[in-house]
C-alpha positions in Angstrom: 81.4 132.0 80.2 85.2 130.9 79.8 86.1 131.8 83.5 85.0 133.9 86.5 88.7 134.9 87.4 90.7 135.4 84.4 89.6 137.0 80.9 91.5 135.3 78.1 93.5 138.0 76.0 93.7 137.6 72.3 96.2 139.6 70.3 95.3 140.5 66.6 96.9 142.4 64.1 94.6 144.1 61.5 94.8 142.3 58.1 96.3 138.7 59.5 94.3 135.7 57.5 95.0 133.7 60.8 93.7 136.7 63.2 90.5 137.2 61.1 89.9 133.5 61.5 90.4 133.5 65.3 88.1 136.6 65.4 85.3 135.4 63.0 85.5 131.9 65.3 84.6 134.4 68.7 82.3 136.7 67.0 80.1 133.8 65.5 80.3 131.5 68.9 79.1 134.3 71.0 82.6 134.4 72.8 83.8 138.0 71.9 82.6 139.4 75.1 84.2 136.4 77.0 87.9 137.6 76.1 90.4 141.0 75.9 90.9 141.5 72.6 94.3 143.9 71.7 94.3 144.9 68.2 96.9 146.7 66.3 98.1 147.6 63.2 101.5 146.3 62.0 104.2 148.7 61.7 102.7 150.9 64.5 103.6 151.7 68.6 101.3 149.7 69.4 102.7 146.7 67.5 106.0 147.2 69.1 104.1 147.9 72.7 102.5 144.2 72.2 105.6 142.6 70.8 107.5 144.2 74.1 104.6 142.6 76.5 104.6 138.9 74.8 108.8 138.6 74.2 109.3 137.7 77.6 106.5 134.6 77.3 106.9 133.2 74.0 110.2 132.1 72.2 109.2 133.9 69.4 106.3 136.6 68.9 103.6 136.0 66.1 100.3 136.6 65.6 97.5 135.7 66.4 98.8 135.4 70.3 96.2 134.7 73.3 96.9 134.3 76.9 94.2 131.2 77.3 95.0 131.0 81.2 97.4 133.0 83.5 100.8 132.5 81.8 99.7 130.0 78.9 100.4 131.8 75.5 99.5 130.0 72.5 100.4 131.8 68.9 98.7 129.0 66.5 95.2 130.3 65.3 93.8 126.7 65.5 95.0 126.2 68.7 93.5 129.3 69.8 89.9 128.1 68.3 90.1 124.9 69.4 90.7 125.9 73.2 87.7 128.3 73.5 85.5 126.0 71.2 86.3 123.5 74.3 85.8 125.6 76.8 82.3 127.2 75.5 81.1 123.8 73.7 81.1 125.6 70.5 81.5 123.2 67.5 83.6 125.3 64.6 82.3 122.9 62.3 78.7 124.2 62.9 79.6 127.6 62.5 78.8 128.8 58.7 80.4 132.2 58.4 83.5 130.5 59.9 83.7 127.4 58.2 83.0 129.4 54.6 86.1 131.5 55.5 88.1 128.9 56.6 87.4 126.2 53.8 87.1 129.4 51.0 89.3 132.4 51.4 91.7 131.4 53.8 92.2 128.3 52.0 92.8 129.9 48.6 94.8 132.3 50.1 97.3 129.7 51.7 97.3 127.8 48.6 98.5 131.0 46.7 100.8 131.9 49.4 102.8 128.6 49.2 102.4 129.0 45.5 103.9 132.1 45.9 107.1 130.9 48.3 107.5 127.8 45.7 108.2 130.4 42.8 110.5 132.8 44.7 112.9 129.5 45.3 112.8 128.5 42.1 113.5 132.2 41.0 116.6 132.2 43.7 118.1 128.9 42.4 118.0 129.6 39.1 
């Protein structure tokens, strides 16, 4: 159990690879029921409501985001996973589905994204 008095909140955007990483960890580690998940679809009123809710607490709103403790907000997926892993004594390296995603699909997506950014930069410089 994470806390008796406060239930952490995770804010997850549909089709976000970083949000999926957090969701997979929470599900596979058995912690999904220990957090409140506020999911939304990009470009909807739900997204705007969440952005409005988070804006007073963050310099820049990005996703995933989590309120880990009262008033403590984090927007890096690795930091969110590390917090929950430490609190619950779960080792992400021992979760096969999570590791498969991080080392496989997620790693390839990040590689392709970086290549795309480099190509855009080269085209704009030409």
